C-alpha positions as CSV (number, residue, x, y, z in Angstrom):
1,X,-31.2,7.6,-47.9
2,X,-32.8,11.0,-48.5
3,X,-29.5,12.5,-49.6
4,X,-29.1,9.8,-52.2
5,X,-32.3,11.2,-53.8
6,X,-31.1,14.8,-53.5
7,X,-33.4,15.6,-50.6
8,X,-31.9,17.8,-47.9
9,X,-33.3,17.1,-44.4
10,X,-32.0,18.0,-41.0
11,X,-32.1,15.4,-38.3
12,X,-34.5,17.5,-36.3
13,X,-37.0,17.3,-39.2
14,X,-36.9,13.6,-39.2
15,X,-37.2,13.5,-35.4
16,X,-40.3,15.8,-35.5
17,X,-41.9,13.5,-38.1
18,X,-41.3,10.5,-35.9
19,X,-42.8,12.3,-32.9
20,X,-45.8,13.4,-35.0
21,X,-46.6,10.2,-36.8
22,X,-45.2,7.5,-34.5
23,X,-48.2,7.4,-32.1
24,X,-50.7,7.1,-35.0
25,X,-48.6,4.3,-36.6
26,X,-48.4,2.5,-33.2
27,X,-52.2,2.8,-32.8
28,X,-52.9,1.4,-36.3
29,X,-50.4,-1.4,-35.9
30,X,-51.9,-2.5,-32.6
31,X,-55.4,-2.5,-34.1
32,X,-54.3,-4.5,-37.0
33,X,-52.5,-7.1,-34.9
34,X,-55.6,-7.6,-32.8
35,X,-57.8,-8.2,-35.8
36,X,-55.4,-10.3,-37.9
37,X,-53.9,-13.2,-36.0
38,X,-52.0,-14.4,-39.1
39,X,-49.6,-11.4,-38.9
40,X,-49.6,-11.0,-35.1
41,X,-46.3,-12.9,-34.6
42,X,-43.8,-10.4,-36.0
43,X,-43.7,-6.9,-37.6
44,X,-40.9,-5.1,-39.4
45,X,-41.0,-1.5,-40.3
46,X,-38.9,-0.1,-43.2
47,X,-38.0,3.5,-43.5
48,X,-39.5,3.8,-47.0
């Protein structure tokens, strides 16, 4: 997907981003699911 846009990225760069931002994303999603019962049933994350 990045290469289609002309962005060169190594797999380790993407891995590091996931390791860095994954816990924060998890924390925010868990908070939102607790406060909003309407969207608590299912979640989908897109890579965009």
